[in-house]
C-alpha positions as CSV (number, residue, x, y, z in Angstrom):
1,M,-13.3,24.4,8.3
2,G,-13.2,20.6,8.5
3,I,-10.5,18.1,7.3
4,N,-11.8,16.2,3.8
5,F,-11.5,12.6,3.2
6,S,-9.5,12.1,0.1
7,T,-10.5,9.6,-2.9
8,P,-9.1,6.3,-2.2
9,I,-8.3,5.6,-5.9
10,V,-6.8,8.6,-7.8
11,G,-8.0,9.3,-11.1
12,K,-11.1,6.7,-10.9
13,Q,-14.6,7.8,-10.4
14,P,-16.9,5.4,-8.4
15,Q,-19.8,4.0,-10.2
16,P,-22.4,5.6,-9.6
17,A,-20.6,9.0,-8.6
18,L,-20.6,10.2,-5.1
19,S,-23.8,12.0,-4.3
20,Q,-25.3,13.5,-1.2
21,T,-26.9,10.3,-0.4
22,S,-24.2,7.7,-1.0
23,T,-23.3,5.3,1.7
24,I,-21.2,3.2,-0.5
25,L,-18.5,3.8,-3.2
26,N,-18.1,1.2,-6.0
27,Y,-15.0,1.5,-8.2
28,K,-15.3,-1.0,-11.2
29,D,-12.4,-2.6,-13.1
30,V,-9.8,-1.1,-11.0
31,E,-7.5,-4.0,-10.8
32,G,-3.9,-3.2,-10.1
33,L,-4.5,0.3,-9.1
34,D,-3.2,1.7,-5.7
35,V,-5.7,2.0,-2.9
36,L,-4.9,5.0,-0.6
37,S,-6.0,5.7,2.9
38,P,-8.6,8.5,2.7
39,F,-7.7,9.8,6.1
40,Q,-5.2,9.3,8.8
41,G,-5.9,6.3,11.2
42,T,-5.0,3.1,12.2
43,I,-5.1,-0.6,10.6
44,Y,-8.1,-2.2,12.5
45,T,-8.5,-5.2,10.6
46,S,-6.6,-6.7,7.4
47,N,-7.0,-9.9,5.3
48,N,-6.5,-11.1,1.8
49,N,-9.6,-9.2,0.6
50,E,-10.6,-6.5,3.1
51,I,-8.9,-3.7,5.2
52,T,-10.6,-1.5,7.7
53,I,-9.1,1.8,9.1
54,L,-10.0,2.9,12.3
55,H,-10.5,6.9,12.4
56,N,-10.7,8.7,15.7
57,F,-12.0,12.5,15.6
58,N,-14.8,14.6,17.2
59,N,-14.5,12.1,20.1
60,K,-16.0,9.5,17.9
61,E,-14.6,6.2,16.1
62,Y,-15.2,5.6,12.4
63,L,-14.4,2.7,10.4
64,S,-13.1,2.9,6.4
65,K,-13.7,-0.5,5.0
66,F,-12.4,-1.7,1.6
67,T,-13.5,-4.8,0.0
68,G,-11.8,-6.1,-3.0
69,I,-8.4,-5.1,-2.0
70,S,-5.0,-7.0,-1.7
71,P,-3.3,-5.5,1.2
72,I,0.5,-4.6,1.1
73,G,1.4,-6.2,4.4
74,L,0.0,-3.7,6.9
75,T,-1.1,-5.3,10.1
76,G,-3.6,-4.4,12.8
77,G,-2.1,-1.2,14.8
78,S,-0.2,0.2,11.7
79,G,-0.7,4.0,11.3
80,T,-1.9,5.2,8.0
81,P,-1.4,8.7,7.3
82,Q,-3.9,10.3,4.7
83,G,-2.8,9.3,1.0
84,T,-0.7,6.4,2.2
85,K,-0.8,3.4,-0.1
86,I,-2.6,0.5,1.7
87,G,-3.0,-2.1,-1.0
88,K,-3.8,-2.9,-4.7
89,A,-7.4,-3.1,-5.8
90,K,-8.7,-6.2,-7.4
91,K,-11.1,-6.1,-10.1
92,D,-13.9,-4.3,-8.2
93,L,-13.2,-2.4,-5.1
94,T,-16.3,-1.1,-2.4
95,F,-15.7,1.5,0.2
96,T,-18.1,2.2,3.0
97,I,-17.8,4.3,6.5
98,T,-19.4,2.7,9.5
99,N,-19.2,3.1,13.3
100,K,-16.8,1.1,15.1
101,D,-19.3,-1.5,15.5
102,G,-20.0,-2.0,11.9
103,N,-23.7,-1.5,12.4
104,Q,-24.4,1.9,11.0
105,S,-23.3,3.1,7.7
106,F,-22.7,7.1,7.1
107,N,-23.4,9.3,4.2
108,L,-20.0,9.6,2.4
109,Y,-20.5,12.8,1.1
110,N,-20.2,14.5,4.4
111,F,-17.0,13.1,5.0
112,F,-15.4,14.0,1.4
113,Y,-17.2,17.5,1.6
114,P,-17.7,18.3,5.1
115,D,-17.9,22.1,4.6
116,Q,-20.3,21.8,1.7
117,S,-22.7,19.0,3.1
118,Q,-25.9,19.6,5.3
119,G,-24.4,16.5,7.7
120,N,-22.8,17.3,11.0
121,I,-19.5,15.6,10.2
122,K,-17.1,18.6,10.8
123,I,-13.6,17.3,11.5
124,D,-11.9,19.6,14.0
125,P,-8.1,19.1,13.8
126,S,-7.8,19.7,17.5
127,A,-10.2,16.8,18.0
128,L,-8.0,14.1,16.5
129,S,-6.8,11.4,18.9
130,A,-3.2,11.1,19.7
131,N,-3.5,7.7,17.9
132,T,-4.0,9.3,14.7
133,Q,-1.7,12.1,15.3
134,S,1.2,9.9,15.4
135,A,1.0,9.4,11.7
136,T,1.5,12.9,10.6
137,T,1.7,14.3,6.9
138,K,5.3,15.1,7.8
139,D,6.2,11.4,8.7
140,Y,4.1,10.5,5.3
141,K,6.4,13.0,3.4
142,A,9.5,11.3,4.8
143,Y,8.4,7.9,3.9
144,R,7.3,9.2,0.3
145,F,11.0,10.9,0.1
146,M,12.6,7.8,1.3
147,E,10.7,5.1,-0.8
148,P,12.7,5.7,-4.0
149,L,15.7,5.4,-2.1
150,I,15.0,2.0,-0.4
151,T,13.6,0.8,-3.9
152,A,16.9,1.8,-5.4
153,A,18.8,0.2,-2.6
154,S,16.8,-3.0,-2.9
155,N,17.2,-2.9,-6.8
156,A,21.0,-2.4,-6.3
157,G,21.2,-5.1,-4.0
158,K,19.3,-7.6,-6.5
159,L,21.7,-6.3,-9.3
160,A,24.6,-6.8,-7.2
161,A,23.4,-10.6,-6.3
162,D,22.7,-11.2,-10.0
163,K,26.1,-10.2,-11.2
164,L,27.8,-12.2,-8.2
165,N,25.7,-15.0,-9.3
166,Q,26.8,-14.6,-12.8
167,A,30.4,-14.3,-11.9
168,S,30.2,-17.4,-9.9
169,Q,28.7,-19.4,-12.8
170,S,31.5,-17.9,-15.1
171,L,34.3,-19.2,-12.6
172,A,32.6,-22.5,-12.3
173,E,32.6,-22.7,-16.2
174,D,36.2,-21.5,-16.3
175,K,37.4,-24.1,-13.7
176,L,35.5,-26.9,-15.8
177,K,37.0,-25.8,-19.2
178,T,40.7,-25.6,-17.2
179,D,40.1,-29.0,-15.8
180,L,39.1,-30.5,-19.3
181,L,42.0,-28.7,-20.9
182,K,44.4,-30.2,-18.3
183,E,43.1,-33.7,-18.9
184,E,43.4,-33.2,-22.5
185,I,47.0,-32.2,-22.2
186,N,47.7,-35.1,-19.8
187,R,46.2,-37.5,-22.4
188,I,48.3,-36.1,-25.1
189,K,51.4,-36.3,-22.8
190,N,50.6,-40.0,-22.1
191,L,50.3,-40.7,-25.9
192,M,53.6,-39.0,-26.8
193,S,55.4,-41.0,-24.1
């Protein structure tokens, strides 16, 4: 049994749909949706419109290439477990798989359905490189477990900073009112004397 690539955008179908001859997937009108790593690998290149992920298996290197993506700060060498968020889609997103040199595109069906395809891409889990094994599903599950806690801590920090800022403004306003009141009292005292 092989290991299947997963869809990079959950709940959206490419146009046209994936077929046994597809070498490119086009996702239309997907702006703002999360883009996920289709298979464990390592960020190979990343810029403001494109990400490539290097996958090593069966003693071969493949690149998943995404165009029309806003990366989330991942840099070259970052591990990406399968299903990890790697960015947000722009209006349209394209996805291809090539060899490492980028000069040979592959039939995507063979990667998404290796056990059903007539292609020869059968991914043996024991053939995964040490580089891709470092980003395990267990690590990803730990990340997914911690992500809400990190977000909550970040939000709590922002809330505390907002409250401190409000308190500081309130103290400044109170001091100004106190100073104005003291001036008024001194003015009245001077008038009475």
